[in-house]
Phi, psi and omega in degrees: 000134184284159177293138178221180179296159184295160181295332181301320180293321179297314181296324177298317179296320179295323178300321177295322178298313181296321181299328178275359179059037180289145174254016181281113180269008187258022180286129181277138175233150178225094181292173187298171185294167188253031183299330185260014184298135170250112182272124180248122184300154175296144180287157173298148183294160170061029173207159177268140173231142174235123183239125176251122182215125180051250187253020186216144173247128184246131179240128176228150175198155168221170184079233176280102188265003187300318181295320179294318178298316181294321178296320179294320176303317181293327176300319182282320180119192187297146179282134177269152170288158183276077182239162177294152172077178179288133182251159187288334179285184190243003178210159171231161180220153172230125175241006170074340194286334177271354180271161183298144170285111195211127176278353174228059185293127182291133183293339180259014185306316186273017171235332185252347185267190192290341181241072188290145175235354179082031177228149172228131181259136171228165182204149171285357175278209186252003180147206185220154174240130168246114201227129179261001182256011182055031171069016175289342173286338175279317180206114181303338180292349179279002177306122179080002184283318188240137173242163183251153169272317174235099186292156010251359195255151174231161188229135176215161168279155176258130177073011179200162172259001188259131171235117175264131183248114179255141186252138177223154167303131191307129179061044176212174174263010184278114179301145185223168174233160179226167177275333184192171181207138175220159182213150172265135179240147179246121172076046171285115185253342184233139176300133175072007174283338187234121186221161168235131178240138185247135182236150177269187185292342179265005180080011179272138181289131177265326189190142172227124184229153184251140178283144177290153177292155175301147184227006176210181184294333180287328168078027182259148174224154175230145177212132177201153176226143177229123182270157179291339180232162181276088188233000185266118180255340184208140175236135174248117175264130169244110186256094181082182181247002182215131178290152173292141182195161180298338184244014178243145186224142177293129180214080181272322186247349184282179179289157176087192183298140184270139177226131179240108179264128186225138175248164178246151173238233190303138170251134180230127186207161179294157177300122178290121179237148185304142178294130182289000000 
């Protein structure tokens, strides 16, 4: 990843967006350079792995991911209610299902609306989709392609595979940090096509990890990291290597150029608290 301006400038710009109550989810962001990236290989298929290294615990799973998701939840702590401001518990979650089914889903929905979680999404693409039809309305060929962990909705960026997750004190413009972030992915077909990268307040990369490939017919994977300290200001999700589109098709094992289309389901993350 090339060097770009610091995260502080990005957060300042986002604060202006929120102040204007914009619903535009297509704002491009470029977090800091990757000199400090730690690349962690994708886990072997069909099993859960937990890796403890230095100041971070990493959880990966494919197949039946329920145990891994529950273990990651326990790492973060008690679930908070969706209220304004900093809450006493240690985690928040998004499962998309109570949010509108929307082909132009606003990137700041979970910070400015009635159920705040303290996150704002941006993408170098054209916006976001929150979809209960498993994207067959985007391309009928996706029938049977994607499954859910918590039905019925899945979430993707439009025109990009990148979702940047910025943290704020819930329902405010106050930049925040968290201890960790994890996500459920649907239909990861290629090693290293799907990653989560964690950045600090200066835009420096703390860690980059890859989701394991799908290992059963349901096709779900989980990936999350939790740090010993509250140091994560931005998370970059790369979901697959090709955006969903009317003219793009998943091709992991067939002849010709390979394309791995991936959707996201539940997001699980630490309580966003104001940067000290």
